[in-house]
VOTIKOL-917364 format. One record per residue (C-alpha): x, y, z; residue number from 1. Coordinates in Angstrom, 1 decimal, decimal comma, padded with zeros to 4 digits, always signed. Layout:
N
X;Y;Z;NUM;
...
//
This chain:
299
+000,0;+000,1;-000,2;1;
+001,5;+003,5;-000,6;2;
-000,4;+005,6;+001,8;3;
+001,2;+009,1;+000,6;4;
-001,9;+010,7;+002,5;5;
-003,5;+008,7;+005,4;6;
-005,0;+010,7;+008,3;7;
-007,5;+010,8;+011,2;8;
-009,5;+013,9;+011,4;9;
-012,0;+015,1;+014,5;10;
-014,2;+017,9;+015,2;11;
-015,2;+019,3;+018,5;12;
-016,7;+022,1;+019,9;13;
-019,6;+022,0;+017,8;14;
-017,5;+022,4;+014,6;15;
-015,5;+025,4;+015,8;16;
-012,3;+023,2;+015,9;17;
-010,8;+020,3;+014,0;18;
-007,6;+018,4;+014,6;19;
-006,1;+016,2;+011,9;20;
-003,1;+013,9;+012,6;21;
-001,2;+011,8;+010,2;22;
+000,5;+011,9;+007,0;23;
-001,2;+015,2;+005,6;24;
-000,9;+016,9;+002,0;25;
-000,4;+020,5;+003,3;26;
-001,6;+021,9;-000,1;27;
-004,9;+020,2;+000,2;28;
-006,2;+023,5;+002,7;29;
-003,2;+025,8;+002,8;30;
-002,4;+028,1;-000,2;31;
-005,2;+026,9;-002,1;32;
-007,8;+029,0;-004,5;33;
-010,8;+027,3;-006,0;34;
-009,9;+029,7;-009,4;35;
-006,4;+028,3;-009,7;36;
-007,4;+024,7;-009,8;37;
-008,2;+024,8;-013,3;38;
-004,4;+025,3;-014,6;39;
-001,8;+022,6;-014,8;40;
+001,4;+024,5;-014,0;41;
+002,3;+023,7;-010,5;42;
+003,0;+027,3;-009,5;43;
-000,9;+028,1;-009,5;44;
-001,1;+025,4;-006,8;45;
+001,4;+026,4;-004,4;46;
+004,0;+029,3;-005,5;47;
+007,8;+028,1;-006,1;48;
+009,0;+029,9;-003,4;49;
+007,4;+027,3;-001,1;50;
+007,1;+024,1;-003,0;51;
+011,2;+024,3;-003,5;52;
+012,1;+025,3;+000,1;53;
+013,4;+023,2;+002,9;54;
+015,4;+019,9;+002,4;55;
+013,0;+018,1;+000,2;56;
+010,0;+020,6;-000,1;57;
+007,2;+021,0;+002,1;58;
+004,7;+018,2;+002,6;59;
+002,5;+018,2;-000,7;60;
+001,4;+015,3;-002,6;61;
+003,1;+012,8;-003,3;62;
+005,8;+013,7;-001,2;63;
+004,0;+014,0;+002,0;64;
+005,2;+014,1;+005,9;65;
+004,0;+013,3;+009,1;66;
+002,6;+015,9;+011,6;67;
-000,8;+017,6;+012,9;68;
-002,9;+020,3;+011,6;69;
-005,4;+022,5;+013,7;70;
-008,1;+024,7;+012,5;71;
-010,4;+027,0;+014,2;72;
-013,6;+028,7;+012,9;73;
-014,1;+031,2;+015,6;74;
-017,4;+032,8;+013,7;75;
-018,9;+032,4;+009,9;76;
-016,3;+033,3;+007,0;77;
-013,0;+033,3;+009,3;78;
-011,0;+030,1;+009,2;79;
-007,4;+030,0;+011,3;80;
-004,9;+026,7;+010,4;81;
-001,9;+025,7;+011,7;82;
+000,3;+022,7;+010,9;83;
+003,4;+021,3;+012,2;84;
+005,0;+018,6;+010,2;85;
+008,5;+016,9;+009,7;86;
+010,6;+019,3;+007,9;87;
+011,3;+016,6;+005,5;88;
+009,0;+014,4;+003,3;89;
+009,0;+010,6;+004,3;90;
+009,9;+009,4;+000,9;91;
+014,0;+009,6;+000,7;92;
+016,9;+008,5;-001,5;93;
+017,6;+006,1;+001,3;94;
+013,9;+004,9;+002,0;95;
+011,1;+005,8;+004,4;96;
+012,1;+007,7;+007,1;97;
+010,1;+010,4;+009,4;98;
+011,6;+012,8;+012,0;99;
+014,9;+012,1;+011,4;100;
+017,9;+014,0;+013,2;101;
+018,4;+017,4;+011,2;102;
+014,8;+017,2;+009,7;103;
+013,7;+019,8;+012,1;104;
+009,9;+020,8;+011,8;105;
+007,6;+022,6;+009,3;106;
+005,3;+025,0;+010,8;107;
+002,8;+026,8;+008,6;108;
-000,1;+029,0;+010,1;109;
-002,8;+030,7;+007,7;110;
-005,9;+033,3;+008,5;111;
-008,8;+032,6;+005,6;112;
-011,6;+035,1;+005,1;113;
-014,3;+033,6;+002,9;114;
-017,5;+034,8;+001,7;115;
-020,4;+032,4;+000,9;116;
-023,9;+033,8;-000,3;117;
-026,8;+033,7;+002,0;118;
-028,5;+030,0;+002,0;119;
-031,7;+030,4;-000,2;120;
-033,1;+027,7;+002,2;121;
-033,0;+025,0;-000,2;122;
-029,9;+023,4;+000,9;123;
-030,2;+020,8;+003,4;124;
-028,4;+021,6;+007,0;125;
-025,1;+019,6;+006,9;126;
-024,2;+017,9;+010,3;127;
-021,6;+019,5;+012,3;128;
-019,0;+017,6;+011,0;129;
-019,1;+018,6;+007,5;130;
-018,7;+022,3;+008,2;131;
-014,8;+022,4;+008,8;132;
-011,8;+020,3;+007,7;133;
-011,0;+017,9;+004,8;134;
-014,2;+016,3;+005,1;135;
-016,3;+019,7;+004,9;136;
-019,6;+019,6;+002,2;137;
-020,2;+023,4;+002,4;138;
-020,7;+024,8;-001,1;139;
-018,2;+026,7;-002,9;140;
-017,3;+030,2;-001,7;141;
-017,7;+033,6;-003,7;142;
-014,4;+035,0;-002,4;143;
-011,5;+034,2;-000,5;144;
-008,5;+035,9;+001,0;145;
-005,8;+034,3;+002,6;146;
-002,5;+035,0;+004,4;147;
-000,1;+032,7;+005,5;148;
+003,4;+032,4;+007,1;149;
+006,0;+029,2;+007,2;150;
+008,9;+028,5;+008,8;151;
+011,5;+025,4;+009,0;152;
+013,5;+024,8;+012,2;153;
+016,4;+022,9;+010,6;154;
+019,6;+024,6;+009,5;155;
+020,4;+025,6;+006,1;156;
+023,5;+026,5;+003,9;157;
+023,5;+030,0;+002,5;158;
+023,5;+030,0;-001,3;159;
+026,2;+032,1;-001,8;160;
+028,3;+033,5;+001,2;161;
+031,1;+031,2;+002,6;162;
+033,5;+031,2;+005,6;163;
+037,2;+031,7;+004,9;164;
+037,6;+027,8;+005,1;165;
+035,1;+027,8;+002,2;166;
+032,4;+026,1;+004,0;167;
+029,0;+027,5;+003,3;168;
+027,7;+030,1;+006,0;169;
+024,7;+028,1;+007,8;170;
+021,2;+029,8;+008,7;171;
+019,2;+028,2;+011,4;172;
+015,7;+028,7;+010,1;173;
+014,0;+029,7;+007,0;174;
+010,8;+031,6;+006,7;175;
+008,6;+032,9;+004,0;176;
+005,1;+034,5;+003,7;177;
+002,3;+034,3;+001,2;178;
-001,0;+036,5;+000,5;179;
-003,8;+034,7;-002,1;180;
-007,4;+035,6;-003,1;181;
-009,7;+035,0;-005,5;182;
-013,5;+036,3;-006,1;183;
-016,3;+036,4;-008,6;184;
-016,3;+039,7;-010,2;185;
-019,6;+038,8;-012,5;186;
-022,4;+036,6;-012,4;187;
-025,4;+036,5;-014,4;188;
-029,0;+034,8;-013,8;189;
-028,1;+031,9;-016,2;190;
-025,1;+030,7;-014,0;191;
-022,1;+032,3;-016,0;192;
-019,4;+033,9;-014,1;193;
-016,1;+035,2;-013,9;194;
-013,8;+034,5;-011,2;195;
-010,3;+036,4;-011,0;196;
-007,2;+035,5;-008,6;197;
-004,0;+036,6;-007,4;198;
-001,0;+035,2;-005,8;199;
+002,3;+036,4;-004,1;200;
+004,9;+034,3;-002,1;201;
+007,9;+035,9;-000,7;202;
+010,9;+033,1;+000,0;203;
+013,8;+033,0;+001,8;204;
+016,5;+034,2;-000,9;205;
+019,4;+033,3;+001,7;206;
+018,9;+029,5;+001,3;207;
+016,2;+029,1;-001,4;208;
+016,8;+029,9;-005,1;209;
+012,9;+031,5;-005,2;210;
+012,8;+034,8;-003,3;211;
+009,4;+035,7;-005,0;212;
+006,7;+034,5;-007,0;213;
+003,9;+036,4;-008,5;214;
+000,6;+035,0;-010,0;215;
-002,7;+036,0;-011,3;216;
-005,6;+034,8;-014,1;217;
-009,2;+034,8;-014,6;218;
-012,0;+031,9;-015,3;219;
-014,7;+032,3;-017,5;220;
-017,5;+029,6;-016,6;221;
-020,4;+029,2;-019,0;222;
-019,6;+031,5;-021,9;223;
-019,2;+029,0;-024,3;224;
-022,7;+028,4;-026,0;225;
-024,7;+025,4;-025,3;226;
-021,9;+024,5;-022,5;227;
-023,1;+026,0;-019,2;228;
-020,1;+024,0;-017,2;229;
-017,3;+024,5;-019,3;230;
-014,4;+026,7;-017,8;231;
-011,5;+029,0;-019,8;232;
-009,0;+030,4;-018,1;233;
-005,9;+032,8;-018,6;234;
-002,8;+032,8;-016,2;235;
+000,3;+034,2;-015,5;236;
+002,8;+032,7;-013,4;237;
+006,4;+034,3;-012,5;238;
+009,0;+032,9;-010,4;239;
+011,5;+035,3;-009,5;240;
+015,4;+034,5;-008,4;241;
+016,7;+035,6;-005,4;242;
+019,8;+037,7;-004,8;243;
+022,1;+034,9;-003,3;244;
+021,0;+032,4;-006,2;245;
+022,2;+035,1;-008,9;246;
+025,0;+035,7;-007,3;247;
+026,1;+031,9;-006,7;248;
+025,4;+031,2;-010,7;249;
+027,5;+034,2;-011,5;250;
+030,2;+033,2;-009,2;251;
+030,4;+029,7;-011,0;252;
+030,0;+031,5;-014,3;253;
+026,7;+030,5;-015,2;254;
+024,5;+033,1;-017,1;255;
+021,0;+033,7;-015,3;256;
+018,2;+035,7;-015,9;257;
+016,0;+037,0;-012,9;258;
+012,7;+035,4;-013,5;259;
+011,0;+032,7;-015,5;260;
+007,4;+033,8;-016,7;261;
+004,7;+031,1;-017,7;262;
+001,7;+032,4;-019,7;263;
-001,1;+029,3;-019,6;264;
-004,4;+028,9;-021,5;265;
-006,6;+026,1;-020,2;266;
-009,7;+024,9;-020,9;267;
-012,3;+022,3;-019,5;268;
-014,9;+020,6;-020,8;269;
-017,2;+018,1;-018,6;270;
-018,3;+015,3;-020,6;271;
-019,6;+013,2;-018,0;272;
-019,8;+013,3;-013,9;273;
-016,4;+011,5;-014,2;274;
-014,9;+012,8;-017,6;275;
-013,4;+015,9;-018,5;276;
-011,6;+016,9;-021,7;277;
-009,1;+019,6;-020,6;278;
-006,5;+020,7;-023,4;279;
-003,9;+023,2;-022,3;280;
-001,5;+025,5;-023,7;281;
+001,6;+027,2;-022,0;282;
+004,2;+029,3;-023,2;283;
+007,1;+029,8;-021,2;284;
+009,6;+033,1;-021,4;285;
+013,0;+032,4;-020,2;286;
+012,8;+028,7;-019,0;287;
+014,6;+027,8;-016,0;288;
+016,1;+031,7;-015,9;289;
+018,7;+030,5;-018,3;290;
+019,3;+032,9;-021,1;291;
+020,8;+030,0;-023,4;292;
+017,5;+028,4;-023,3;293;
+015,0;+029,4;-026,1;294;
+011,3;+030,2;-025,0;295;
+008,7;+027,1;-025,1;296;
+005,6;+026,2;-026,2;297;
+004,0;+023,5;-024,3;298;
+000,6;+021,7;-025,1;299;
//
């Protein structure tokens, strides 16, 4: 059995508090936007300033870690989450391991504001256990704004600074933050709607390649005649190298650009309840921030 996601969750205090323990995909709740789900580029799911952090990346499927997640809903429309996880995913080059010496832990906190329109009274009242956490069955939100902070407790080598003997300067801990949001800005009586989204992530440029990520886009639902559930999306994702990485590359004589930018056009057509057709086109400017690599068209 390949249990890359195995956890137990319990809601308490009439759905105001949720506890989850196990092997957990952080991106199932943190750093997540409905509007970005349409796109295939991984940066729209979780920014590279976070996804390429730490010693093996954060706990994101399929490379997940063991730990615990706590969620609190102090009032309707506000969810506070915190997770404490092994600082390194359990699948490693030398086999399965967890909380090994030097791993440290990854701590992530997020505050999310969500708006859902008032119920029309036709929806059945959900049991409390379905109102918070991974098993929640709430209707989709119309707008969301989330702010998150992450921190690794392990030690990491500086990308470019060295001691006199040539060993890298070590930093205890690595921290970053993000702000994400999406909202429906237009909806008509026929169900057609337009949703926009934006993402801003700040990494730790001392020890991680990407010091900044910016992304955003727009989704259009139901705009194709006769296809009420089809989605069309246009998004732009930009990963920006930090100063230390650029200094490292130039010290090694490697040419490097500041940013890689990906422009994505996505389309999703539901055919049945279990089958979608999803053509996708991406154009990458300055791939891998290497000026020697030509721009790439991916489809």
